C-alpha positions in Angstrom: 115.2 -38.9 0.3 117.6 -38.2 3.2 119.1 -40.5 5.0 117.7 -42.2 8.3 120.3 -41.0 11.3 122.1 -43.5 13.5 120.0 -43.5 16.8 120.1 -45.0 20.1 117.8 -46.0 23.1 119.3 -44.9 26.8 116.7 -45.3 29.7 117.2 -43.7 33.0 115.5 -44.4 36.4 115.0 -47.8 37.8 115.8 -50.0 34.8 115.0 -53.2 33.5 118.8 -53.9 32.3 121.0 -55.5 34.0 123.3 -56.9 31.0 123.4 -56.7 27.2 120.2 -58.0 25.8 119.9 -62.0 25.1 122.9 -62.9 27.5 121.1 -64.3 30.3 119.2 -62.5 33.0 119.8 -59.0 34.1 119.3 -56.8 36.7 117.8 -53.6 38.2 120.8 -50.5 37.2 119.6 -48.0 39.1 120.6 -44.7 37.6 119.5 -40.7 37.7 121.6 -41.1 34.4 120.6 -41.9 30.8 122.1 -45.3 30.1 123.3 -47.2 26.4 120.5 -49.7 26.5 123.7 -52.4 25.7 123.0 -55.8 23.7 120.1 -54.4 20.6 120.8 -51.0 20.8 119.5 -49.7 17.9 117.6 -52.9 15.7 115.0 -51.1 18.7 112.0 -50.1 17.7 108.8 -50.4 21.1 109.7 -50.6 24.7 107.6 -51.1 27.0 108.3 -50.9 31.4 106.6 -52.3 34.2 108.6 -51.2 37.9 110.4 -55.0 38.0 110.6 -55.6 34.4 111.1 -53.9 30.6 110.0 -55.3 27.7 111.6 -54.6 24.4 110.6 -55.6 20.8 113.3 -56.1 18.5 112.3 -54.8 14.6 113.4 -59.0 13.5 110.3 -59.3 15.7 112.0 -60.5 18.1 110.3 -59.5 22.1 112.8 -60.1 24.6 112.8 -60.0 28.5 115.6 -58.4 31.2 114.6 -57.3 34.6 113.5 -59.1 36.6 113.6 -62.2 34.5 114.6 -62.8 30.8 112.9 -64.2 28.5 112.8 -64.5 24.7 109.9 -65.3 21.9 109.8 -64.1 18.0 107.8 -63.0 15.6 106.2 -59.9 17.5 104.5 -57.5 16.1 104.1 -55.6 19.3 104.5 -56.3 22.6 102.4 -54.0 26.4 104.0 -53.8 29.4 102.3 -53.9 33.3 103.0 -55.3 36.4 100.2 -57.6 36.1 100.9 -59.6 32.8 102.8 -59.4 29.1 100.2 -58.4 26.6 102.3 -59.9 23.2 100.7 -59.8 19.8 102.2 -63.0 17.5 101.6 -63.1 13.7 99.3 -66.0 13.3 99.5 -69.5 10.7 97.2 -67.5 8.6 95.9 -63.4 7.8 95.6 -62.8 11.6 97.2 -61.9 14.7 97.3 -64.3 17.9 97.4 -62.4 21.4 98.8 -64.1 24.0 98.7 -62.9 27.9 101.8 -64.0 29.6 102.4 -64.0 33.3 105.5 -61.5 34.2 106.9 -64.3 36.3 107.1 -67.0 33.1 109.6 -64.7 31.3 107.7 -66.4 28.4 108.5 -69.7 28.5 105.5 -72.1 28.5 102.4 -71.4 28.1 100.6 -68.1 28.2 97.8 -67.1 30.3 95.0 -67.1 28.2 95.2 -66.7 23.4 92.9 -64.5 20.7 92.9 -64.0 17.6 93.1 -60.8 16.4 92.4 -59.6 12.3 95.3 -56.9 11.6 93.6 -55.6 8.4 93.5 -51.9 10.1 96.5 -52.7 11.9 99.0 -49.5 12.9 103.2 -49.9 12.1 105.8 -49.2 13.8 107.4 -45.8 13.3 111.2 -44.6 13.3 112.4 -45.1 16.7 109.7 -46.4 18.3 106.8 -43.8 17.9 103.6 -45.1 18.6 100.8 -45.1 15.2 97.2 -45.5 15.2 96.5 -49.7 16.4 99.8 -50.0 19.0 98.5 -51.8 22.2 97.1 -52.0 25.2 94.9 -50.5 21.2 94.0 -53.8 19.5 94.6 -53.3 15.6 91.5 -52.4 14.3 90.6 -50.0 17.1 87.9 -51.8 18.6 89.2 -52.7 21.8 92.4 -52.8 24.6 94.1 -55.4 26.2 93.1 -54.6 30.6 95.6 -55.6 32.6 93.1 -57.1 34.3 90.5 -59.8 33.9 88.4 -60.3 31.2 91.6 -59.3 29.0 89.4 -58.5 26.3 88.1 -55.1 26.3 85.6 -53.7 23.8 85.8 -50.4 22.7 82.1 -49.1 20.4 83.2 -48.4 17.2 81.7 -44.2 17.2 84.2 -43.8 19.4 87.2 -44.2 15.9 89.6 -44.4 18.4 93.1 -44.1 17.1 95.0 -44.2 20.4 94.9 -45.1 24.2 96.4 -45.3 27.3 95.9 -46.5 30.4 96.8 -45.0 34.1 96.6 -47.0 37.3 93.3 -46.6 37.2 91.3 -45.0 34.2 91.6 -45.2 30.8 92.5 -42.5 28.1 91.2 -42.3 23.9 92.6 -40.0 21.6 90.1 -40.4 18.8 90.6 -39.7 14.6 89.5 -35.9 14.7 91.7 -34.8 17.3 89.1 -35.5 20.7 89.4 -36.7 24.5 87.5 -39.4 26.3 88.3 -40.8 29.3 86.5 -43.3 31.8 87.2 -44.9 35.0 88.0 -43.8 38.9 88.4 -40.3 39.1 89.7 -39.6 42.7 92.8 -37.4 41.9 91.0 -35.6 39.6 93.0 -37.5 36.2 89.8 -37.7 34.6 89.3 -34.0 33.3 85.7 -33.5 33.9 86.3 -31.2 36.5 84.7 -33.7 39.9 86.1 -37.0 42.0 83.7 -39.0 40.8 83.8 -41.8 38.6 83.1 -42.6 34.6 81.9 -46.1 33.4 82.0 -45.4 29.5 84.4 -43.6 27.6 83.2 -39.4 27.6 84.4 -37.3 26.2 86.6 -34.2 28.3 84.4 -31.0 26.6 87.4 -29.4 29.0 88.9 -29.8 25.0 86.8 -30.3 22.4 87.1 -28.3 19.6 91.2 -28.5 20.4 92.5 -31.2 18.9 95.0 -33.6 19.6 97.6 -35.5 19.2 98.9 -37.5 21.7 97.6 -38.5 25.1 99.5 -39.8 27.8 97.9 -41.5 31.4 100.0 -41.8 34.0 99.9 -43.3 37.1 96.6 -40.6 38.4 97.6 -37.8 36.0 97.3 -37.5 32.5 98.1 -34.9 30.0 98.3 -34.5 26.1 99.5 -32.8 22.9 97.9 -30.4 21.3 98.0 -31.0 17.5 100.0 -26.8 17.4 102.3 -28.0 19.8 100.7 -26.6 23.4 100.6 -28.7 26.4 97.7 -29.3 28.8 98.3 -31.9 32.5 95.4 -32.8 35.2 94.7 -35.1 37.6 96.9 -35.6 40.9 99.9 -33.2 42.0 101.0 -34.9 44.9 104.6 -35.0 42.9 104.9 -32.5 41.2 103.9 -34.2 38.0 101.7 -31.4 36.7 104.3 -29.3 37.0 102.1 -27.1 39.1 103.1 -25.9 42.8 103.4 -29.7 45.6 102.7 -29.0 48.7 105.1 -31.8 49.3 107.8 -30.9 47.1 107.8 -27.2 49.6 107.7 -29.1 53.0 110.4 -30.5 51.6 112.2 -27.2 52.1 110.0 -25.9 54.5 107.9 -27.0 58.1 104.3 -25.7 56.5 102.8 -25.2 60.0 99.3 -24.1 59.5 97.6 -24.4 55.4 94.2 -23.7 54.4 92.1 -24.8 51.8 90.1 -23.7 48.6 88.6 -24.0 45.7 90.0 -22.3 42.5 87.8 -20.5 40.3 89.1 -23.5 37.8 87.5 -26.5 40.6 90.8 -27.3 41.0 92.1 -28.4 44.9 94.3 -25.3 46.3 95.8 -26.2 49.4 98.2 -22.8 50.8 101.0 -22.1 53.6 98.9 -19.6 56.3 101.7 -17.2 54.5 105.1 -17.3 52.4 107.9 -15.8 52.8 106.8 -12.1 51.3 103.6 -12.3 53.3 101.0 -13.6 50.8 99.4 -17.1 50.8 101.4 -19.6 49.2 99.0 -21.7 47.3 99.9 -25.4 46.1 97.5 -27.5 43.5 96.9 -31.4 45.1 94.5 -31.9 42.5 93.5 -30.9 39.3 90.1 -31.4 37.8 90.4 -29.4 34.7 92.9 -29.5 31.5 95.6 -27.1 33.0 97.4 -24.9 30.3 101.5 -25.2 31.2 103.9 -22.9 29.4 107.5 -25.0 28.6 110.6 -23.1 28.8 111.1 -21.5 26.0 108.6 -20.6 24.3 108.6 -24.7 23.7 106.2 -26.6 20.6 105.8 -30.6 22.6 104.9 -33.3 20.4 105.6 -36.3 22.3 104.9 -37.4 26.4 104.7 -39.9 29.0 103.9 -40.1 32.5 105.0 -43.2 34.6 103.3 -43.0 38.2 103.9 -39.8 38.8 106.3 -38.2 36.6 105.9 -36.6 32.5 108.0 -36.7 30.5 108.1 -33.9 26.7 110.3 -34.2 24.1 109.7 -31.5 21.8 110.1 -29.4 17.8 113.0 -28.9 19.0 114.2 -32.2 19.5 114.9 -31.4 23.4 113.9 -33.6 26.7 111.7 -31.6 29.4 111.0 -33.3 32.9 109.5 -33.3 36.0 107.9 -35.0 39.1 108.4 -38.1 41.0 112.9 -38.6 41.4 112.7 -40.8 43.5 114.8 -43.5 41.8 116.4 -40.8 39.0 113.7 -42.0 36.6 114.9 -37.7 36.3 117.5 -37.7 34.1 119.0 -34.9 36.0 122.3 -36.8 38.4 120.0 -36.9 40.7 117.1 -38.2 43.1 115.1 -34.8 43.3 111.5 -34.0 42.3 111.0 -31.8 40.5 107.5 -29.8 40.2 107.9 -27.3 36.7 109.8 -28.5 34.0 113.7 -29.4 33.3 116.1 -29.6 30.5 117.5 -33.1 30.3 120.7 -31.3 30.0 122.8 -34.9 29.0 120.9 -35.4 25.6 122.3 -31.5 25.3 125.2 -32.3 26.1 126.3 -35.4 23.9 124.2 -33.3 20.9 121.4 -35.9 20.5 118.7 -35.4 19.3 115.0 -36.4 21.6 112.9 -38.6 18.8 110.5 -40.4 21.8 110.2 -40.9 25.5 108.9 -43.9 27.1 107.5 -43.7 30.5 107.2 -47.3 33.0 106.3 -46.5 36.5 109.8 -45.3 37.9 112.0 -45.1 34.7 112.0 -43.6 31.5 113.5 -44.5 28.2 114.6 -41.4 25.0 115.2 -43.3 21.4 117.4 -40.0 20.2 120.0 -39.4 17.5 123.3 -37.3 16.1 121.7 -33.8 15.4 122.2 -32.8 11.8 124.8 -31.0 11.1 125.4 -27.6 9.8 
């Protein structure tokens, strides 16, 4: 068995680490270029971020916060951060574990807002580099419930869903089941549910457009969704206001030229298409505002996707070759391209290529991106 290569975590955008973890209060770092996470470095096995703070889980079971506040607590198995709350799964006195809900401002001091004992018999693990496996928060061990950022914090799931992964957007949820099928529910006003309408769904509904195509990954952004098939295909749907679907964005086009007249029509697939009266060649210039059905997205060079994560309005994908592509909203440098430009097309993050680093996993906060990368193997 080959020896695991050393790796490190990097962050870019509006990141919650101002100095070495565990050395006192940090602050937000605004960096358009990847920065190595200071302090515990290689010992981090999971990162979860909101816009004002970041939570790090070490391999020793310690949760550490950095950003708007700092704090640490031991005996942790998993964590999940949102702006409304911090969920921590801690080892209990018996065979179970304790799910604790904290106010981020409490910095893990005093008493949690809410506590519940959960069974660990079907709990998943965190793989090398912190890849989320079955049962990773917000999906609870046993896949019978998930954590909600709003009360009630404990939301049961029907056993027949056989959930293996669950992702929460600002107003919607995505669930990947054991057979690779995708379910969605919540608000659909930006097309983020993928059912071809802008209607809400109160209960998990099978995404029929992808039925029969086994998926390996799902990711929920603020108001958009992404999934990766077992064969490496990438699908996106939902809101495209900042180009986060890698489809033509009116807002980004207006940054370069003024649109004086606009036409709106409905495409064959149901997407809402807006366009200027004429493009430079005299033909209509279509823009996609909302994509309510999954759209197949081809990455440059025919690359296969293996991992995906979404921020509020940006998207990040890891390829089978270990390269990172990002696109969407870039105001805080969260795309990692050494600038604050927004993009409506996939663009490779050259930092990791230049440093001869292979990206293994990516996790996005609303306005930031964290990456785990290892040194490329020598031929």
